[in-house]
Backbone as CSV, one residue per row, in Angstrom:
resi,resn,N_x,N_y,N_z,CA_x,CA_y,CA_z,C_x,C_y,C_z
1,MET,27.631,25.613,-3.352,26.708,26.617,-2.853,25.981,26.046,-1.636
2,ARG,25.580,26.917,-0.788,24.910,26.560,0.466,23.659,25.713,0.236
3,ILE,22.911,26.024,-0.797,21.678,25.289,-1.079,21.994,23.874,-1.526
4,ASP,23.037,23.696,-2.329,23.416,22.353,-2.772,23.848,21.477,-1.596
5,ALA,24.576,22.075,-0.664,24.992,21.315,0.521,23.766,20.912,1.340
6,ALA,22.827,21.835,1.482,21.608,21.524,2.230,20.803,20.449,1.508
7,ARG,20.771,20.526,0.192,20.038,19.515,-0.596,20.605,18.129,-0.322
8,GLY,21.928,18.021,-0.295,22.556,16.736,-0.024,22.176,16.187,1.344
9,ARG,22.133,17.064,2.336,21.764,16.616,3.684,20.274,16.317,3.789
10,LEU,19.445,17.157,3.192,17.997,16.966,3.292,17.516,15.737,2.540
11,ASN,18.183,15.394,1.459,17.758,14.227,0.687,17.747,12.959,1.535
12,ARG,18.567,12.938,2.588,18.583,11.775,3.473,17.400,11.763,4.423
13,PHE,16.820,12.924,4.716,15.819,13.026,5.777,14.430,13.438,5.314
14,ALA,14.346,14.215,4.277,13.081,14.857,3.910,12.396,14.113,2.768
15,PRO,11.117,14.438,2.524,10.384,13.788,1.433,10.999,14.104,0.068
16,ALA,10.685,13.272,-0.903,11.253,13.426,-2.250,10.884,14.770,-2.874
17,THR,9.729,15.319,-2.531,9.307,16.601,-3.104,10.214,17.748,-2.673
18,THR,10.997,17.522,-1.643,11.903,18.559,-1.154,12.941,18.927,-2.206
19,ASP,13.354,17.970,-3.004,14.366,18.229,-4.022,13.889,19.291,-5.018
20,ALA,12.647,19.192,-5.449,12.103,20.194,-6.378,12.024,21.565,-5.711
21,LEU,11.607,21.592,-4.456,11.535,22.848,-3.720,12.912,23.492,-3.618
22,LEU,13.913,22.700,-3.318,15.274,23.244,-3.205,15.795,23.720,-4.556
23,GLY,15.406,23.050,-5.613,15.763,23.534,-6.951,15.142,24.888,-7.233
24,ASP,13.868,25.026,-6.869,13.191,26.319,-7.038,13.848,27.395,-6.174
25,LEU,14.188,27.028,-4.942,14.843,27.979,-4.044,16.194,28.407,-4.602
26,ARG,16.926,27.458,-5.152,18.250,27.761,-5.730,18.115,28.787,-6.857
27,VAL,17.151,28.581,-7.739,16.924,29.504,-8.857,16.490,30.870,-8.323
28,ALA,15.584,30.869,-7.340,15.085,32.123,-6.785,16.197,32.919,-6.111
29,VAL,17.068,32.238,-5.380,18.182,32.931,-4.723,19.153,33.459,-5.772
30,ALA,19.455,32.659,-6.785,20.370,33.112,-7.843,19.797,34.341,-8.553
31,ASP,18.498,34.310,-8.868,17.856,35.468,-9.503,17.918,36.685,-8.586
32,SER,17.672,36.465,-7.299,17.687,37.574,-6.335,19.083,38.156,-6.165
33,LEU,20.096,37.315,-6.218,21.469,37.818,-6.157,21.761,38.694,-7.373
34,GLY,21.257,38.299,-8.539,21.400,39.128,-9.735,20.662,40.451,-9.593
35,ASP,19.445,40.384,-9.035,18.678,41.610,-8.792,19.436,42.529,-7.845
36,ARG,20.015,41.938,-6.811,20.759,42.730,-5.827,21.913,43.469,-6.498
37,GLU,22.635,42.790,-7.353,23.778,43.424,-8.018,23.329,44.508,-8.986
38,ARG,22.226,44.269,-9.707,21.710,45.303,-10.617,21.252,46.529,-9.836
39,LEU,20.570,46.306,-8.714,20.128,47.430,-7.887,21.318,48.211,-7.339
40,ARG,22.323,47.497,-6.857,23.515,48.169,-6.330,24.164,49.036,-7.410
41,ALA,24.318,48.472,-8.605,24.956,49.215,-9.699,24.127,50.432,-10.088
42,LEU,22.822,50.267,-10.136,21.948,51.380,-10.496,22.016,52.485,-9.453
43,ILE,22.011,52.110,-8.188,22.084,53.105,-7.111,23.412,53.853,-7.171
44,VAL,24.503,53.141,-7.391,25.806,53.801,-7.507,25.788,54.766,-8.688
45,GLU,25.234,54.330,-9.799,25.179,55.176,-10.998,24.344,56.439,-10.743
46,LEU,23.288,56.314,-9.972,22.426,57.467,-9.683,23.026,58.411,-8.643
47,ASN,24.052,57.978,-7.954,24.814,58.795,-7.013,23.923,59.466,-5.957
48,PRO,23.421,58.680,-5.011,22.495,59.230,-4.011,23.093,60.348,-3.156
49,ASP,24.379,60.312,-2.888,24.985,61.385,-2.088,24.915,62.722,-2.818
50,ARG,25.238,62.704,-4.091,25.185,63.934,-4.887,23.757,64.451,-4.984
51,VAL,22.814,63.545,-5.209,21.413,63.945,-5.328,20.920,64.549,-4.010
52,GLY,21.280,63.925,-2.903,20.899,64.458,-1.592,21.504,65.826,-1.345
53,ASP,22.769,65.975,-1.709,23.435,67.277,-1.541,22.776,68.353,-2.400
54,GLU,22.434,68.003,-3.640,21.787,68.972,-4.522,20.430,69.401,-3.969
55,LEU,19.667,68.443,-3.445,18.363,68.772,-2.875,18.529,69.670,-1.651
56,LYS,19.453,69.316,-0.777,19.686,70.139,0.417,20.086,71.564,0.038
57,GLN,20.964,71.677,-0.944,21.428,72.997,-1.365,20.282,73.821,-1.955
58,ALA,19.464,73.175,-2.777,18.335,73.889,-3.375,17.346,74.331,-2.289
59,LEU,17.149,73.493,-1.283,16.253,73.873,-0.180,16.831,75.037,0.626
60,ARG,18.139,75.030,0.833,18.787,76.130,1.571,18.737,77.441,0.787
61,ASN,18.817,77.365,-0.525,18.886,78.556,-1.369,17.534,79.223,-1.610
62,ARG,16.456,78.583,-1.292,15.168,79.230,-1.559,14.943,80.359,-0.555
63,PRO,14.428,81.453,-1.029,14.283,82.632,-0.168,13.259,82.445,0.957
64,ASP,12.207,81.679,0.688,11.156,81.495,1.691,10.948,79.998,1.919
65,PRO,11.368,79.455,3.076,11.246,78.012,3.339,9.797,77.522,3.380
66,THR,8.843,78.429,3.541,7.447,78.010,3.611,6.766,78.037,2.241
67,ALA,7.463,78.572,1.243,6.888,78.662,-0.101,6.783,77.265,-0.716
68,PRO,5.857,77.091,-1.634,5.753,75.796,-2.320,7.049,75.490,-3.079
69,ASP,7.274,74.223,-3.309,8.486,73.814,-4.029,8.514,74.408,-5.430
70,THR,9.695,74.836,-5.827,9.901,75.254,-7.212,9.952,73.989,-8.065
71,THR,9.941,74.186,-9.374,10.040,73.048,-10.277,11.341,72.297,-10.040
72,LEU,12.433,73.022,-9.828,13.726,72.394,-9.571,13.687,71.561,-8.295
73,ILE,13.172,72.132,-7.226,13.124,71.409,-5.952,12.210,70.187,-6.068
74,ALA,11.086,70.334,-6.741,10.176,69.197,-6.922,10.865,68.078,-7.694
75,SER,11.615,68.460,-8.721,12.339,67.470,-9.517,13.424,66.779,-8.688
76,LEU,14.199,67.573,-7.949,15.250,67.004,-7.097,14.646,66.102,-6.014
77,ARG,13.537,66.537,-5.438,12.876,65.739,-4.402,12.378,64.412,-4.983
78,SER,11.816,64.457,-6.161,11.316,63.253,-6.824,12.459,62.273,-7.120
79,ARG,13.570,62.811,-7.609,14.726,61.962,-7.893,15.259,61.338,-6.611
80,TYR,15.343,62.134,-5.555,15.828,61.643,-4.261,14.912,60.528,-3.727
81,GLU,13.604,60.729,-3.834,12.647,59.723,-3.372,12.726,58.448,-4.202
82,SER,12.978,58.583,-5.494,13.120,57.405,-6.354,14.337,56.580,-5.959
83,ILE,15.427,57.251,-5.686,16.640,56.553,-5.260,16.415,55.894,-3.901
84,SER,15.730,56.585,-3.015,15.415,56.006,-1.699,14.565,54.753,-1.854
85,HIS,13.624,54.794,-2.791,12.784,53.627,-3.060,13.643,52.446,-3.539
86,LEU,14.585,52.730,-4.425,15.483,51.668,-4.907,16.342,51.114,-3.768
87,GLN,16.820,51.978,-2.893,17.613,51.519,-1.753,16.775,50.645,-0.820
88,ASN,15.507,51.012,-0.631,14.616,50.182,0.174,14.391,48.820,-0.471
89,LYS,14.235,48.802,-1.790,14.076,47.531,-2.511,15.330,46.673,-2.347
90,LEU,16.493,47.301,-2.425,17.744,46.572,-2.224,17.775,45.950,-0.836
91,ASP,17.404,46.713,0.169,17.356,46.186,1.536,16.391,45.004,1.637
92,GLU,15.239,45.119,0.988,14.246,44.037,1.014,14.796,42.771,0.358
93,VAL,15.457,42.923,-0.776,16.026,41.760,-1.475,17.078,41.094,-0.602
94,GLU,17.967,41.894,-0.026,19.009,41.326,0.832,18.410,40.604,2.032
95,GLN,17.379,41.184,2.626,16.724,40.556,3.781,16.027,39.267,3.375
96,SER,15.393,39.255,2.220,14.707,38.055,1.751,15.681,36.916,1.497
97,ILE,16.823,37.233,0.909,17.840,36.208,0.670,18.336,35.651,2.003
98,ALA,18.662,36.543,2.925,19.169,36.103,4.233,18.139,35.249,4.961
99,THR,16.887,35.661,4.935,15.826,34.905,5.604,15.680,33.514,4.995
100,ALA,15.673,33.440,3.677,15.531,32.141,3.013,16.675,31.205,3.375
101,LEU,17.893,31.721,3.418,19.037,30.864,3.733,19.038,30.423,5.198
102,VAL,18.613,31.298,6.093,18.510,30.905,7.508,17.414,29.859,7.666
103,ASP,16.282,30.071,6.991,15.200,29.087,7.064,15.630,27.746,6.473
104,LEU,16.444,27.782,5.446,16.976,26.541,4.872,17.835,25.806,5.900
105,ASP,18.735,26.528,6.543,19.583,25.904,7.565,18.744,25.336,8.704
106,THR,17.718,26.048,9.096,16.823,25.577,10.153,16.105,24.304,9.718
107,THR,15.662,24.278,8.477,14.972,23.099,7.954,15.885,21.878,7.966
108,VAL,17.119,22.069,7.566,18.073,20.954,7.578,18.253,20.434,9.004
109,ALA,18.441,21.337,9.929,18.629,20.933,11.331,17.382,20.240,11.866
110,GLU,16.213,20.786,11.582,14.965,20.177,12.054,14.742,18.815,11.413
111,ALA,15.092,18.673,10.142,14.923,17.379,9.479,15.796,16.320,10.126
112,ALA,17.018,16.672,10.420,17.916,15.715,11.071,17.408,15.354,12.464
113,THR,16.926,16.340,13.182,16.394,16.105,14.533,15.112,15.279,14.467
114,ALA,14.260,15.575,13.499,12.991,14.866,13.379,13.199,13.384,13.110
115,VAL,14.207,13.056,12.316,14.480,11.647,12.026,14.841,10.917,13.313
116,SER,15.653,11.541,14.124,16.054,10.875,15.363,14.929,10.864,16.395
117,ASN,14.010,11.842,16.325,12.908,11.906,17.291,11.582,11.434,16.711
118,ARG,11.586,11.130,15.434,10.362,10.729,14.718,9.265,11.798,14.847
119,ALA,9.634,13.014,14.573,8.705,14.149,14.664,8.670,14.887,13.330
120,ASP,8.041,14.275,12.335,8.037,14.827,10.974,7.255,16.129,10.833
121,HIS,6.349,16.435,11.759,5.521,17.633,11.609,6.353,18.920,11.632
122,THR,7.464,18.936,12.335,8.284,20.148,12.350,8.977,20.350,11.011
123,VAL,9.353,19.262,10.383,9.982,19.370,9.061,8.985,19.941,8.060
124,ASP,7.751,19.460,8.106,6.726,19.975,7.195,6.521,21.468,7.379
125,ARG,6.514,21.906,8.623,6.329,23.337,8.915,7.484,24.150,8.324
126,HIS,8.689,23.651,8.477,9.850,24.377,7.949,9.905,24.309,6.424
127,LEU,9.484,23.195,5.853,9.431,23.108,4.394,8.394,24.095,3.844
128,GLN,7.285,24.245,4.544,6.286,25.233,4.116,6.870,26.642,4.176
129,GLN,7.667,26.925,5.210,8.304,28.244,5.307,9.279,28.445,4.144
130,LEU,9.988,27.402,3.757,10.887,27.509,2.592,10.087,27.777,1.322
131,ARG,8.926,27.139,1.193,8.066,27.426,0.027,7.669,28.898,0.018
132,THR,7.283,29.407,1.184,6.891,30.811,1.298,8.066,31.727,0.963
133,ASP,9.251,31.408,1.474,10.449,32.203,1.171,10.737,32.192,-0.324
134,THR,10.624,31.024,-0.939,10.889,30.900,-2.371,9.896,31.739,-3.168
135,GLU,8.620,31.663,-2.799,7.598,32.452,-3.488,7.853,33.951,-3.332
136,ALA,8.304,34.366,-2.165,8.598,35.789,-1.944,9.772,36.239,-2.810
137,LEU,10.796,35.404,-2.912,11.946,35.754,-3.757,11.542,35.824,-5.228
138,VAL,10.720,34.891,-5.671,10.261,34.887,-7.067,9.424,36.142,-7.345
139,ALA,8.540,36.503,-6.422,7.711,37.696,-6.609,8.569,38.958,-6.661
140,ALA,9.560,39.044,-5.788,10.452,40.212,-5.799,11.233,40.281,-7.102
141,HIS,11.667,39.126,-7.602,12.418,39.103,-8.861,11.537,39.579,-10.015
142,ARG,10.285,39.126,-10.041,9.377,39.572,-11.112,9.226,41.089,-11.100
143,GLU,9.161,41.645,-9.907,9.006,43.101,-9.771,10.260,43.848,-10.250
144,LEU,11.420,43.239,-10.081,12.679,43.934,-10.350,13.351,43.545,-11.661
145,GLU,12.841,42.541,-12.349,13.563,42.019,-13.507,13.670,42.997,-14.670
146,HIS,12.909,44.045,-14.649,12.954,45.005,-15.755,13.860,46.185,-15.503
147,LEU,14.613,46.155,-14.413,15.535,47.262,-14.119,16.725,47.218,-15.043
């Protein structure tokens, strides 16, 4: 896995505490990948295209477009919005995973460069960003683990 390869490279350059951080990141990414798959399966099961089509059809069939929503339209609209919310969560999870992995690669590169330039402050900054990424993934997983 990408994180294990980075761990091997970082262990040569970064402080010992980095190993624990990378372990946490590995778990957070694995959990987020599971969340991503559960969200994808749930969205497919809810069939957003069909729900969107049903809502559009119900809106077209109402005699007065300015009238308040019927119970059916309100229900269809609510279902459509719920699916949209899940799709947005899926996008957020995917973006968080991608960001964490890019930040990991950046940290590895900065650590290697810092050793040759003796500039440890950049490594610390990138390690802090990895901590932030890990915390964001853990928080997102807590929010989604009950799906």
